[in-house]
C-alpha positions as CSV (number, residue, x, y, z in Angstrom):
1,M,-0.4,54.3,-19.9
2,P,0.2,52.0,-17.0
3,K,-1.3,48.5,-17.1
4,Y,-3.1,47.2,-14.1
5,V,-3.9,43.7,-13.0
6,A,-6.8,42.8,-10.7
7,A,-7.0,40.0,-8.2
8,L,-10.1,38.5,-6.6
9,D,-9.2,36.9,-3.3
10,Q,-12.2,34.8,-2.1
11,G,-11.2,34.0,1.5
12,T,-12.8,32.1,4.4
13,T,-14.2,35.1,6.2
14,S,-14.2,37.8,3.5
15,T,-13.8,38.5,-0.2
16,R,-11.5,41.2,-1.5
17,C,-10.4,42.7,-4.8
18,M,-7.0,44.3,-5.1
19,I,-5.7,46.2,-8.1
20,F,-1.9,46.2,-8.7
21,D,0.0,48.4,-11.1
22,D,2.7,47.0,-13.4
23,G,5.3,47.8,-10.7
24,G,3.6,45.3,-8.3
25,N,2.3,48.1,-6.1
26,V,-1.2,48.1,-4.5
27,V,-3.4,50.7,-6.1
28,A,-6.8,49.9,-4.5
29,V,-8.4,47.4,-2.1
30,S,-12.1,46.6,-1.5
31,Q,-13.1,43.9,1.0
32,K,-16.4,42.6,2.4
33,E,-17.0,39.9,5.0
34,H,-19.6,37.2,4.5
35,E,-21.6,35.2,7.0
36,Q,-20.1,32.2,8.9
37,I,-22.9,29.6,9.3
38,Y,-22.6,27.0,12.1
39,P,-25.6,24.6,11.9
40,K,-24.1,22.1,14.4
41,P,-20.9,21.7,16.5
42,G,-18.0,21.1,14.0
43,W,-20.1,22.1,11.0
44,V,-19.1,25.3,9.0
45,E,-21.0,26.6,5.9
46,H,-21.1,29.6,3.6
47,D,-23.9,30.9,1.4
48,A,-22.4,30.7,-2.1
49,N,-24.8,33.2,-3.6
50,E,-23.8,35.7,-0.9
51,I,-20.1,35.1,-1.9
52,W,-20.8,35.7,-5.6
53,Q,-22.7,38.9,-4.7
54,R,-19.8,40.1,-2.5
55,S,-17.3,39.2,-5.3
56,Q,-19.2,41.5,-7.8
57,E,-19.4,44.3,-5.2
58,V,-15.7,44.3,-4.3
59,I,-14.5,44.1,-8.0
60,D,-16.6,47.1,-9.0
61,D,-15.6,49.1,-5.9
62,A,-11.9,48.4,-6.3
63,V,-11.9,49.3,-10.0
64,R,-13.8,52.5,-9.2
65,Q,-11.3,53.5,-6.5
66,S,-8.4,52.9,-8.7
67,G,-9.7,54.7,-11.8
68,A,-8.3,51.8,-13.8
69,E,-11.5,50.9,-15.8
70,G,-10.4,50.1,-19.3
71,D,-6.8,49.7,-18.3
72,V,-7.0,46.3,-16.5
73,A,-4.9,43.8,-18.5
74,A,-6.1,40.6,-16.6
75,L,-7.9,39.2,-13.6
76,G,-6.4,36.5,-11.3
77,I,-8.5,34.4,-8.9
78,T,-7.4,33.0,-5.6
79,N,-9.6,31.2,-3.1
80,Q,-10.2,29.4,0.2
81,R,-9.2,25.9,-0.7
82,E,-11.2,22.7,-0.1
83,T,-14.5,24.6,0.5
84,T,-16.9,22.5,-1.5
85,L,-20.0,23.5,-3.5
86,V,-22.4,21.5,-5.7
87,W,-24.7,23.3,-8.0
88,D,-27.1,22.7,-10.9
89,R,-25.4,23.3,-14.3
90,T,-28.7,24.5,-15.9
91,T,-30.0,26.9,-13.3
92,G,-26.8,27.8,-11.5
93,E,-28.5,27.2,-8.1
94,P,-26.4,25.5,-5.3
95,V,-28.1,22.4,-4.0
96,H,-26.7,23.1,-0.4
97,N,-24.6,25.7,1.3
98,A,-20.9,25.5,0.6
99,I,-19.2,23.1,3.1
100,V,-16.1,25.0,4.5
101,W,-12.7,23.4,4.7
102,Q,-12.8,23.5,8.5
103,D,-16.0,21.5,8.6
104,T,-15.7,18.0,10.4
105,R,-19.1,16.5,9.4
106,T,-17.4,13.9,7.1
107,D,-15.4,12.3,10.0
108,R,-17.5,9.1,9.9
109,L,-17.2,8.8,6.2
110,V,-13.4,9.4,6.5
111,D,-13.2,6.6,9.1
112,E,-15.2,4.3,6.8
113,L,-12.9,5.0,3.8
114,S,-9.8,4.5,6.1
115,S,-11.1,1.1,7.3
116,D,-9.8,-0.4,4.0
117,G,-6.1,0.7,3.6
118,G,-5.8,3.1,6.5
119,Q,-5.5,6.9,6.6
120,N,-2.8,6.9,3.8
121,R,-5.0,4.8,1.4
122,F,-4.8,7.4,-1.4
123,Q,-1.6,9.2,-0.4
124,E,0.6,7.7,-3.1
125,Q,-1.6,9.2,-5.8
126,T,-2.9,12.3,-4.2
127,G,-0.2,13.4,-1.7
128,L,-3.0,13.7,1.0
129,P,-4.1,11.6,4.0
130,L,-7.8,10.8,4.3
131,A,-9.1,13.7,6.4
132,T,-12.3,15.8,6.8
133,Y,-10.3,18.7,5.4
134,F,-10.5,17.8,1.7
135,S,-13.2,18.3,-0.9
136,G,-13.9,14.8,-2.1
137,P,-15.6,13.4,1.0
138,K,-17.6,16.7,1.3
139,V,-19.0,16.1,-2.2
140,R,-20.0,12.6,-1.2
141,W,-21.7,13.9,2.0
142,I,-23.8,16.3,-0.1
143,L,-24.8,13.5,-2.5
144,D,-25.7,11.2,0.3
145,N,-27.6,13.7,2.5
146,V,-29.5,16.1,0.3
147,D,-32.7,14.6,-1.2
148,G,-32.6,13.7,-4.8
149,V,-29.1,15.0,-5.3
150,R,-27.3,11.7,-5.9
151,Q,-29.6,10.9,-8.8
152,R,-29.3,14.4,-10.4
153,A,-25.5,14.1,-10.1
154,E,-25.4,10.7,-11.8
155,S,-27.6,11.9,-14.6
156,G,-25.1,14.8,-15.3
157,D,-27.2,17.7,-14.0
158,L,-24.9,18.7,-11.2
159,V,-21.4,20.1,-11.0
160,F,-18.8,20.4,-8.2
161,G,-16.2,23.1,-7.6
162,N,-14.1,24.7,-4.9
163,M,-14.8,28.5,-4.6
164,D,-12.4,29.3,-7.5
165,T,-14.6,27.2,-9.8
166,W,-17.8,28.8,-8.6
167,V,-16.5,32.3,-9.1
168,I,-15.0,31.7,-12.5
169,W,-18.1,29.9,-13.7
170,N,-20.2,32.9,-12.7
171,L,-17.8,35.5,-14.0
172,T,-17.7,33.8,-17.5
173,G,-21.5,33.6,-17.9
174,G,-22.7,31.1,-15.3
175,A,-25.6,29.0,-16.6
176,D,-25.1,30.7,-20.0
177,G,-21.9,28.9,-21.1
178,G,-19.8,29.7,-18.0
179,L,-16.4,27.9,-17.8
180,H,-16.4,24.9,-15.4
181,M,-12.7,24.7,-14.6
182,T,-10.2,24.7,-11.8
183,D,-6.4,24.8,-11.7
184,V,-3.9,22.2,-10.6
185,T,-3.4,23.7,-7.1
186,N,-7.0,23.6,-6.2
187,A,-7.5,20.2,-7.9
188,S,-4.6,18.8,-5.7
189,R,-6.7,19.6,-2.6
190,T,-9.7,17.4,-3.5
191,L,-8.3,13.9,-2.8
192,L,-9.4,13.2,-6.3
193,M,-6.4,14.2,-8.5
194,D,-3.3,12.2,-9.4
195,L,-0.3,14.4,-8.5
196,A,1.9,13.0,-11.3
197,S,-0.6,13.0,-14.2
198,L,-2.5,16.2,-13.1
199,D,-5.7,14.4,-14.0
200,W,-8.7,13.1,-12.0
201,D,-8.1,9.6,-10.7
202,D,-11.2,7.7,-11.8
203,G,-10.6,4.8,-9.4
204,I,-10.3,7.1,-6.4
205,A,-13.4,9.2,-7.5
206,S,-15.3,6.0,-7.8
207,Q,-14.2,4.7,-4.4
208,I,-15.1,8.0,-2.7
209,G,-18.4,8.1,-4.6
210,V,-18.1,11.2,-6.8
211,P,-19.3,10.9,-10.4
212,R,-16.6,12.0,-12.9
213,S,-19.2,14.1,-14.8
214,M,-19.3,16.5,-11.8
215,L,-15.6,17.4,-11.9
216,P,-14.2,20.6,-13.5
217,Q,-11.6,20.7,-16.2
218,I,-8.1,21.1,-14.7
219,R,-6.0,23.9,-16.2
220,A,-2.6,25.5,-15.4
221,S,-2.4,28.2,-12.7
222,S,-1.2,30.9,-15.2
223,E,-2.8,30.9,-18.6
224,V,-5.7,32.7,-20.3
225,Y,-8.9,30.8,-19.6
226,G,-11.6,33.1,-20.9
227,E,-13.0,36.6,-20.3
228,V,-15.4,38.2,-17.9
229,R,-18.9,38.1,-19.3
230,S,-20.9,39.0,-16.1
231,G,-21.1,42.7,-16.7
232,G,-19.6,45.0,-14.1
233,A,-16.3,46.9,-14.2
234,L,-14.1,44.1,-15.6
235,Q,-16.4,43.2,-18.6
236,G,-14.2,41.7,-21.4
237,V,-11.1,41.4,-19.2
238,P,-9.2,38.1,-19.6
239,I,-9.2,35.7,-16.5
240,A,-5.7,34.4,-16.6
241,G,-4.6,33.2,-13.2
242,D,-6.1,30.7,-10.7
243,L,-4.4,29.4,-7.5
244,G,-5.6,28.2,-4.1
245,D,-4.8,30.8,-1.5
246,Q,-1.7,29.3,0.0
247,Q,-0.1,28.5,-3.3
248,A,-1.0,32.1,-4.4
249,A,0.8,33.4,-1.3
250,T,3.8,31.3,-2.1
251,F,3.8,32.8,-5.6
252,G,3.3,36.3,-4.2
253,Q,6.3,35.8,-1.9
254,T,8.3,34.9,-5.1
255,A,9.4,31.6,-3.4
256,F,10.3,30.2,-6.9
257,D,13.5,28.4,-5.9
258,V,13.8,25.0,-4.4
259,G,14.0,25.3,-0.6
260,E,12.3,28.6,-0.3
261,A,9.4,28.7,2.1
262,K,6.6,31.0,3.4
263,N,4.1,30.8,6.3
264,T,0.7,32.5,6.0
265,Y,-1.1,33.6,9.2
266,G,-4.8,33.8,8.4
267,T,-7.9,32.0,9.6
268,G,-5.5,29.0,9.8
269,N,-1.7,28.8,9.2
270,F,-0.1,27.3,6.1
271,L,3.6,26.7,5.6
272,L,4.7,25.8,2.1
273,L,8.2,24.7,1.0
274,N,9.1,24.7,-2.7
275,T,10.5,21.2,-3.7
276,G,10.7,22.1,-7.4
277,T,9.6,19.6,-10.1
278,E,10.3,16.8,-7.7
279,L,7.4,15.1,-6.0
280,V,8.5,14.7,-2.3
281,R,6.2,12.5,-0.3
282,S,6.1,13.3,3.4
283,K,6.9,10.8,6.1
284,N,6.1,13.3,8.9
285,G,2.5,14.3,8.5
286,L,2.8,17.0,5.8
287,L,0.9,17.2,2.5
288,T,2.4,17.0,-0.9
289,T,0.7,19.5,-3.1
290,V,1.1,21.3,-6.5
291,G,2.6,24.7,-5.9
292,Y,1.9,26.2,-9.3
293,K,2.0,25.5,-13.0
294,I,2.8,28.3,-15.5
295,G,1.4,27.7,-19.0
296,D,2.9,24.5,-20.5
297,Q,6.0,24.6,-18.2
298,P,6.4,21.6,-15.8
299,Q,4.4,21.9,-12.6
300,V,6.2,22.9,-9.3
301,Y,5.5,20.9,-6.1
302,C,5.5,21.9,-2.5
303,L,5.4,20.3,0.9
304,E,2.7,21.9,3.0
305,G,2.0,22.0,6.7
306,S,-1.7,23.0,7.3
307,I,-2.9,24.2,10.6
308,A,-6.7,24.6,11.0
309,I,-7.1,27.3,13.6
310,T,-4.8,30.3,14.3
311,G,-6.4,33.7,13.4
312,A,-9.8,32.0,13.9
313,L,-8.9,31.5,17.6
314,I,-8.6,35.3,17.9
315,Q,-12.0,35.7,16.2
316,W,-13.4,33.2,18.7
317,L,-12.1,35.3,21.7
318,R,-13.8,38.3,20.1
319,D,-17.1,36.7,18.9
320,N,-17.8,33.9,21.3
321,L,-16.1,35.0,24.6
322,K,-16.4,38.8,24.0
323,M,-12.9,39.2,25.5
324,I,-11.9,41.8,22.9
325,K,-13.9,44.1,20.6
326,S,-11.6,43.8,17.6
327,A,-8.8,41.3,16.7
328,P,-5.9,43.8,17.0
329,E,-6.9,44.4,20.7
330,V,-5.6,40.9,21.5
331,E,-2.0,42.1,21.4
332,D,-2.7,44.9,24.0
333,L,-4.5,42.4,26.3
334,A,-1.6,39.9,25.9
335,R,0.9,42.6,26.8
336,T,-0.7,43.1,30.2
337,V,1.2,40.0,31.4
338,D,4.8,38.9,31.1
339,D,4.2,35.3,30.0
340,N,1.4,32.8,29.7
341,G,1.1,32.1,33.4
342,G,1.5,28.4,32.8
343,C,-1.6,28.4,30.5
344,Y,-1.6,26.6,27.1
345,F,-4.4,26.8,24.6
346,V,-4.7,24.1,21.9
347,P,-7.4,25.2,19.5
348,A,-8.4,21.8,18.0
349,F,-11.8,23.2,17.1
350,S,-11.8,21.2,13.8
351,G,-9.6,18.4,15.0
352,L,-5.8,18.7,14.5
353,F,-4.3,19.1,11.1
354,A,-0.6,18.8,10.4
355,P,1.4,16.9,11.6
356,Y,-1.2,14.9,13.6
357,W,-4.3,14.5,11.4
358,R,-6.6,13.7,14.3
359,S,-10.2,14.4,13.6
360,D,-11.0,13.0,17.1
361,A,-9.2,15.9,18.8
362,R,-11.1,18.9,20.3
363,G,-9.8,22.2,21.9
364,V,-8.2,22.3,25.3
365,I,-7.0,25.0,27.7
366,A,-4.5,23.4,30.0
367,G,-2.5,24.5,33.0
368,L,-5.3,26.7,34.5
369,T,-4.9,28.0,38.1
370,R,-6.5,30.8,40.0
371,Y,-3.5,33.0,38.9
372,V,-4.5,32.9,35.2
373,N,-6.4,36.0,33.9
374,A,-7.7,37.3,30.6
375,G,-4.2,38.5,29.7
376,H,-2.7,35.1,30.1
377,I,-5.5,33.5,28.0
378,A,-5.0,36.1,25.2
379,R,-1.2,35.4,25.3
380,A,-1.7,31.7,25.2
381,A,-4.0,32.1,22.2
382,L,-1.3,34.0,20.3
383,E,1.4,31.6,21.4
384,A,-0.7,28.6,20.1
385,T,-0.1,29.9,16.5
386,A,3.6,30.0,17.0
387,Y,3.8,26.6,18.7
388,Q,1.7,25.0,15.9
389,S,4.0,26.6,13.3
390,R,7.1,25.2,15.1
391,E,5.6,21.6,14.9
392,V,5.1,22.0,11.1
393,V,8.7,23.5,10.7
394,E,10.2,20.5,12.5
395,A,8.2,18.1,10.3
396,M,9.4,20.0,7.2
397,N,13.0,20.0,8.3
398,Q,12.8,16.2,8.7
399,D,11.1,15.6,5.3
400,S,13.4,18.0,3.4
401,G,16.6,17.2,5.2
402,V,17.4,20.9,5.3
403,D,16.9,23.1,8.4
404,L,15.0,26.3,7.8
405,A,17.4,29.2,8.1
406,S,14.7,32.0,8.2
407,L,10.9,32.2,7.7
408,K,9.1,34.5,5.3
409,V,5.7,35.4,6.7
410,D,2.5,37.0,5.4
411,G,-1.2,37.3,6.1
412,G,-3.4,39.2,8.6
413,M,-1.7,38.3,11.8
414,V,1.8,39.4,10.8
415,G,1.0,42.9,12.0
416,N,1.1,41.5,15.6
417,D,4.6,42.3,16.9
418,L,4.2,40.2,20.0
419,L,3.3,37.1,18.0
420,M,6.1,37.6,15.4
421,Q,8.7,38.0,18.1
422,F,7.5,34.9,20.0
423,Q,7.5,33.0,16.6
424,A,11.2,33.9,16.1
425,D,11.9,33.0,19.7
426,I,10.2,29.6,19.6
427,L,11.7,28.7,16.2
428,G,15.2,30.1,16.9
429,V,15.4,31.7,13.4
430,P,14.7,35.1,12.0
431,V,11.1,35.9,10.9
432,I,10.8,38.2,7.9
433,R,7.7,40.2,6.8
434,P,7.5,41.6,3.2
435,K,6.3,45.2,2.4
436,V,3.1,43.7,0.9
437,A,1.7,41.4,3.6
438,E,-1.3,40.4,1.6
439,T,0.7,38.2,-0.8
440,T,-2.3,35.9,-1.6
441,A,-3.9,38.5,-3.9
442,Q,-0.5,39.6,-5.1
443,G,0.3,36.0,-6.2
444,A,-3.0,35.7,-8.2
445,A,-2.2,39.0,-9.9
446,Y,1.3,37.9,-10.7
447,A,0.0,34.7,-12.3
448,A,-2.5,36.6,-14.4
449,G,0.0,39.3,-15.4
450,L,2.5,36.6,-16.5
451,A,0.0,35.0,-18.8
452,T,-1.0,38.3,-20.4
453,G,2.5,39.8,-20.9
454,V,2.3,42.4,-18.2
455,W,5.4,40.8,-16.8
456,A,7.8,38.8,-19.0
457,S,9.1,36.3,-16.5
458,Q,9.3,35.2,-12.8
459,D,12.6,37.1,-12.6
460,D,10.7,40.3,-13.2
461,L,8.5,39.6,-10.2
462,R,11.4,39.0,-7.8
463,Q,12.5,42.7,-7.9
464,Y,9.1,43.7,-6.4
465,W,9.7,41.7,-3.2
466,A,11.0,43.9,-0.4
467,E,11.6,43.3,3.3
468,D,9.5,45.4,5.6
469,K,10.6,44.1,9.1
470,R,12.5,41.2,10.6
471,W,12.4,39.7,14.1
472,E,15.5,38.1,15.5
473,P,15.2,35.3,18.2
474,Q,15.9,36.6,21.7
475,M,14.9,33.6,23.9
476,D,17.6,31.3,25.3
477,A,17.4,27.6,24.2
478,G,16.6,26.3,27.7
479,T,13.5,28.5,28.1
480,R,12.4,27.7,24.5
481,D,12.6,23.9,25.1
482,E,10.8,24.2,28.5
483,Y,7.9,26.1,26.9
484,Y,7.7,23.7,24.0
485,K,7.7,20.6,26.2
486,F,4.5,21.9,28.0
487,W,2.9,22.7,24.6
488,K,3.5,19.1,23.4
489,K,2.0,17.8,26.7
490,A,-1.1,20.0,26.2
491,V,-1.6,18.7,22.6
492,T,-1.8,15.1,23.9
493,R,-4.8,16.2,26.1
494,T,-6.9,16.9,23.0
495,F,-6.7,13.4,21.6
496,D,-9.6,10.9,21.6
497,W,-12.2,13.4,22.7
498,V,-14.7,12.5,20.0
499,E,-15.5,8.8,20.1
């Protein structure tokens, strides 16, 4: 009887459950979107109860589709990282909507924390600059701005978690003995964990203003944590994998060797480079993060370049400007023109992430003339993803001392041929897409399957990786440099917008 592994992928815009067989093949997929809440400019929230509801629905639907009930060996969890939730440990009720990773409401708090020791005040311990992106300042904002919450937190009544922690807590019983835990990859995105010890840093937690009693237990990314007790189709199945989405995609791409890298094209873009058991601190605006930890083996680190807005820009063209009816239409619209017509679109909607870390930046469309039409804007929006990825690749080359020879890609946008060809052109290296483009869920399944004996080793997993398509660079170096020069010029126009 074949064994199956389930993965719950709790993402920024949707939650999906995928079922894989023991050959690494996708057997079933169920996916549902959830509401994006924008209370003020720069603020982004999610309803955590809606996300838990969607999680239950997609799990039951995927298991039903696959016919795998009773044969699922393990469940792995992967999640949008840094999205921050505080809830009551007795009732299970959130005290506020989840504050999403893109949210910029903590910019003043970040400036205040940076005033003593600068933006890199905690970088030595955490691998992260002070930025609105990370969970710690978001927790502090909730404690400072929701009535009565600080007092409840300090008396031990409230707990914090990213979305992996929330989903696992609910799956394992919630207020009735649910596990309050996270893994090393998610913990490394809070600004509260020491990268070397893999434990919470009490000094930093105290300086940011987060009580230690709120913090979840930190576990490995691949080990058996407990079992599903929430009813539903996976009742009694062990939960055995937990990774933040970008680390899960790296795992799913089987980038297990030092120097292997992947770039995920989703709501934002995230390029991760495996640096092995060595902790490499960036000098070029990248993050040092935990890549994964399997059981009691040593943790593996990565350098990461995080870009806030890529696929989200295409959604913005669809939802806010009504230029397209569905995201895939952007490619057809962009193909109505031969180039960007001199138009550059820098989508600094949530400030700029790597390699700049400028929360004062806001989006700019530069180079507009009467000649520019909707096709040029669509093309400029796609090109923005490729330019931002090149900036991160250059920073990574400098930090690692090794030039990237090719780029493995995954995520929703890699079905866009125009974008992938332009990415190869602007990088000057081949871009390679695997057969399973949704490697995030695959990585969570792999981690859970390793912990439960479905697969014996990481070497077993490598055999399932297969190339689907590759794009070779076709642009001459002179054109590439000219385009990139104007991109860099456009980026500088976004700085200092928010005072």
